[in-house]
C-alpha positions in Angstrom: 14.2 -19.4 22.3 10.7 -18.0 22.1 8.0 -20.3 23.6 4.7 -21.1 22.0 2.8 -19.0 24.6 4.8 -15.9 23.6 4.1 -16.5 19.9 0.4 -16.9 20.6 0.3 -13.7 22.7 2.1 -11.7 19.9 -0.3 -13.0 17.3 -3.3 -12.1 19.4 -2.0 -8.5 19.9 -1.4 -8.1 16.1 -4.9 -9.5 15.3 -6.4 -7.0 17.8 -4.6 -4.1 16.1 -5.9 -5.3 12.7 -9.4 -5.3 14.1 -9.0 -1.8 15.4 -7.7 -0.6 12.0 -10.7 -2.2 10.1 -13.1 -0.6 12.6 -11.5 2.9 12.1 -11.7 2.5 8.3 -15.4 1.5 8.5 -16.2 4.4 10.9 -14.5 7.0 8.8 -15.9 5.8 5.5 -19.4 5.7 7.0 -18.9 9.3 8.2 -17.9 10.5 4.7 -20.8 8.6 3.1 -23.3 10.3 5.5 -21.9 13.7 4.6 -22.2 13.0 0.9 -25.8 11.9 1.4 -26.7 15.1 3.3 -25.0 17.3 0.7 -27.0 15.6 -2.1 -30.3 16.0 -0.1 -29.7 19.7 0.5 -29.2 20.3 -3.3 -25.7 21.8 -2.9 -24.7 25.4 -3.2 -26.1 27.1 -6.3 -23.0 29.3 -6.6 -20.6 26.3 -6.8 -18.2 26.3 -9.8 -19.4 22.8 -10.7 -22.1 20.4 -9.4 -21.7 17.0 -11.0 -18.7 15.5 -12.8 -17.4 12.1 -13.9 -13.7 12.2 -14.7 -10.5 10.3 -15.6 -7.0 11.4 -15.0 -3.3 10.7 -14.8 -0.7 11.6 -12.1 2.9 11.4 -11.4 3.7 10.0 -8.0 6.5 9.9 -5.4 6.2 6.8 -3.2 8.1 5.8 0.0 8.0 2.7 2.1 9.3 3.1 5.7 12.5 1.1 6.4 11.6 0.4 10.0 10.4 -3.0 11.3 10.8 -5.9 8.8 11.6 -3.5 6.0 15.2 -2.9 7.2 16.7 -5.3 4.7 17.8 -7.8 7.4 14.7 -9.8 7.8 13.2 -12.8 5.9 10.0 -14.9 5.9 10.1 -18.7 5.8 7.3 -21.0 4.8 6.4 -23.7 7.3 5.3 -26.2 4.6 8.0 -25.6 2.1 11.7 -24.9 1.8 11.4 -21.4 0.5 12.9 -18.3 2.1 11.7 -14.9 1.1 14.1 -12.0 1.7 12.4 -8.7 2.7 14.4 -5.7 1.5 14.6 -2.0 2.5 13.0 0.0 -0.3 14.1 3.4 -1.6 11.8 6.3 -2.4 11.2 6.8 -6.1 8.9 8.3 -8.7 6.1 6.6 -10.6 2.8 7.1 -12.3 -0.9 6.6 -11.6 -4.3 6.4 -13.4 -7.6 7.3 -11.9 -11.4 7.5 -12.5 -13.9 9.2 -10.3 -17.3 10.9 -9.9 -18.1 14.1 -8.0 -21.4 15.3 -6.6 -21.3 18.8 -5.2 -18.5 19.0 -2.6 -17.8 15.2 -2.5 -16.1 12.7 -4.8 -15.4 9.0 -4.9 -12.2 8.0 -6.8 -10.5 4.8 -7.7 -6.9 4.9 -8.7 -3.9 2.6 -9.6 -0.3 3.6 -8.7 2.9 1.9 -9.9 6.6 2.8 -9.3 10.0 1.1 -9.5 12.4 1.1 -6.5 15.8 -0.1 -5.5 15.5 -3.0 -3.1 18.5 -3.5 -0.7 19.2 -6.8 1.2 21.5 -7.8 3.9 23.7 -8.3 5.7 21.6 -11.0 7.3 21.7 -14.6 8.5 19.0 -17.0 7.3 18.1 -20.6 7.9 15.8 -23.3 6.5 14.8 -26.9 7.2 17.5 -28.1 4.8 20.3 -26.1 6.3 22.5 -27.6 9.0 23.6 -24.1 10.1 22.5 -20.5 9.3 23.7 -19.0 6.0 25.0 -15.4 5.8 23.5 -13.1 3.1 25.8 -10.4 1.9 24.6 -6.9 1.1 23.0 -6.7 -2.4 20.5 -4.7 -4.4 17.8 -5.5 -7.0 14.5 -4.0 -8.1 11.1 -3.8 -6.3 7.9 -2.7 -8.1 5.3 -1.0 -5.9 1.7 -1.4 -6.9 -1.5 -0.1 -5.3 -5.2 0.0 -6.0 -6.8 2.8 -4.0 -10.4 3.8 -3.1 -10.7 7.4 -1.8 -13.4 9.7 -0.7 -12.7 13.5 -1.2 -14.3 16.5 0.5 -13.8 19.8 -1.4 -13.8 23.3 0.2 -14.3 26.8 -1.3 -16.4 25.1 -4.0 -17.5 28.4 -5.5 -13.9 29.1 -6.7 -11.8 27.5 -9.4 -9.0 26.7 -6.9 -10.5 24.2 -4.4 -8.6 22.5 -1.6 -9.7 19.1 -0.5 -9.1 16.4 2.1 -9.2 12.7 1.2 -9.8 9.5 3.2 -9.6 6.0 1.7 -8.3 2.5 1.7 -5.5 1.0 -0.4 -4.6 -2.5 -1.5 -0.8 -2.4 -2.0 1.5 -5.2 -3.2 5.3 -5.1 -3.8 7.0 -7.4 -6.3 10.7 -8.0 -5.3 12.9 -9.6 -7.9 15.5 -12.2 -7.0 14.4 -12.2 -3.3 13.0 -15.8 -3.0 15.4 -18.7 -2.5 14.1 -22.3 -2.5 16.4 -24.9 -1.0 15.3 -28.4 -2.0 15.9 -31.6 -0.1 19.2 -32.1 -2.1 20.5 -28.7 -1.1 20.0 -27.2 -4.6 18.9 -23.6 -4.6 16.5 -21.8 -7.0 16.1 -18.0 -7.1 12.8 -16.2 -8.0 10.7 -13.2 -7.2 8.5 -12.7 -4.1 5.3 -10.6 -3.8 4.4 -8.9 -0.5 0.8 -7.8 -0.1 -1.3 -6.0 2.5 -3.9 -3.4 3.3 -3.6 0.3 3.9 -5.4 3.4 5.2 -4.9 6.7 3.4 -5.4 10.2 4.9 -4.3 13.3 2.9 -4.8 16.8 1.7 -4.5 18.5 -1.7 -5.6 21.3 -4.0 -7.3 21.2 -7.4 -7.5 24.0 -9.9 -10.3 23.9 -12.5 -9.1 25.5 -15.7 -12.6 24.8 -17.0 -15.4 22.7 -15.4 -14.1 19.8 -17.5 -10.3 20.2 -17.1 -8.3 20.4 -13.9 -4.8 20.2 -12.5 -4.1 19.0 -9.0 -1.4 18.3 -6.4 -1.5 16.6 -3.0 -0.1 14.1 -0.6 -1.2 11.5 1.9 0.1 9.3 4.6 -0.4 5.6 4.0 -0.6 3.4 7.0 -0.2 -0.1 5.7 0.2 -3.7 7.0 2.0 -6.1 4.7 1.2 -9.5 6.2 1.1 -11.8 3.1 3.8 -13.2 0.8 3.8 -15.3 -2.3 6.9 -16.7 -3.9 7.3 -17.6 -7.5 9.2 -20.9 -7.1 7.6 -22.7 -4.2 5.1 -25.5 -4.8 2.7 -23.5 -2.6 1.6 -20.8 -5.0 -1.1 -19.1 -2.9 -0.5 -16.2 -0.6 0.8 -17.2 2.9 1.0 -15.2 6.1 4.4 -13.8 6.7 6.5 -15.9 9.1 9.1 -13.3 10.0 12.2 -15.0 11.5 10.0 -17.6 13.1 7.2 -15.2 14.1 3.8 -15.0 12.4 3.0 -11.3 12.1 3.0 -8.2 9.9 4.8 -4.9 9.4 3.3 -1.5 8.9 5.1 -0.6 5.7 3.8 2.9 6.0 5.0 5.9 4.0 4.2 9.2 2.3 2.8 9.4 -1.2 2.9 12.7 -3.2 1.2 13.2 -6.5 0.6 15.9 -9.2 -1.6 15.4 -12.2 -4.5 16.4 -14.4 -8.1 15.2 -15.0 -10.6 15.4 -17.8 -14.3 15.5 -16.8 -17.6 14.9 -18.4 -20.6 16.6 -16.9 
């Protein structure tokens, strides 16, 4: 059995890692902002293909969530102040869609996007317990649906800006949440069980590369990919009396899982100068 001191030590380590991640995000975003300010002050390159552009777009995506850590399909989170158990599945890679809006000044752009995709969620085999159980209960292998959602804020730096074909790098943050259907089980004091969905939420850091081809200054097509480093440390069930988000309590431990993965996208934008 894990003692209270071990649990406190593990929690302190995870909090320290979270602090380091926030510091890295702030430092990198500050660096990009300073570059954009310098570019605007310098007036840009007169030979650039375009200088200022506000745009909207749509993309097709390919999203994956790593099945290491708690996303192995054999873990669960239990609420300390309720009888609910939230199963945490392994999640398959799948395709989806995204919408975006952004603004570009010279070689730099700020972009906000929303991604959504449906995935197969696999559970078990696992052994779970709750305050109303006299002994652990086995969960057989099963599958259902998980919907991945993410709101992203990205800074882009373009290169070869005098050409129509322009590579870019991007850095940003994401706010992902995953809705998993039929993954929450609530065992009341009479031993009756209710089934519902569970939402896992967290924070991510995006780093990627891509290329954009401007058919005209107002129309472009693009393709790219990025690595998402994410921490899913909050859950919200749909059947518990406690309706707010709660910190994941994984198999008796309070912590988080990275939930990292690759995201690829292809799409088009329409701009207004």
